[in-house]
N, C-alpha and C positions, 0 to 999 in steps of 0.2 A: 757289363752290368752297371746299371745306374743306381747310385745310392741316394735315397731321398735326403733332403736337407734336414728334416725333422721326422721323428717317429713318436706317435702317442705312446705314453707309458702303458696304457691298457693293451695296445697291440703287442708291445714288447713282451709283457708278462704272459699273454695268452700263448705265445710261442715258446717262451722259456719254461713255463710251468703248465703244461697242458693237462696234467692230472689234478690241478687245483680245483677246489669246490666252486670258487667264485673268483671274479676279477679282483675283488677287494682283498681276499686272502692271498692271492698271487702277488699283489702289490706289497703286502706285508712281508711275504717271503723275500721279495727282491730287496726291500729296505733292510731286512735283517741281514741278508748276504752282503750288502754294501756296507752296513755298519760294522760287520765283523772284520772288515779289512780297512783300517783307517787310511792307509796309503791310497787305496782306490777311491775312498770317499773324498779325500782331499783333491785328488786329480780330477774327479768329476766336478767338484765345486769350482776348481780353477778353469775348467773348460767352458763354464757358462752357468747361467741361473738354473737352480734346481727346483724352485717352487712352482714351476709351470706344469702343465699337463703333458708335456712332451720332453724328449731329450733331443739335443742337436746331434749332428753327425759325429762330432768328435767324442761326445759323451757316450754315444752308442758304440763307437769303436772301442773305447776303454772298457765298457761293460762286457762286450763280446770277447775281447782279449782275456779278461779276467775268467770268464767261463770256458775259454779255449775253443770258441766257435768262430769260424770265418764268416765273412759277409755272405759268401755263396751258400754255406750251410744254413745260415740264418734265413735266407730267402726261401730255401727249400722247406724249412719247418712250417 
């Protein structure tokens, strides 16, 4: 399985929150989940810049591990 170098935040939230009304509300849910865990937020910040429209491979791995999802399961979503 090939893991892409970056993933758009919009693509990530569409898979993590499929029942969300819109992409904007799904992004808010992801931000809220990240903000609730200060350790995760710090590790994501250390892994790279967070003000862009995408997450890098390391940031994606941290987020998926937090939710208990493997890369294979994520690709299936």
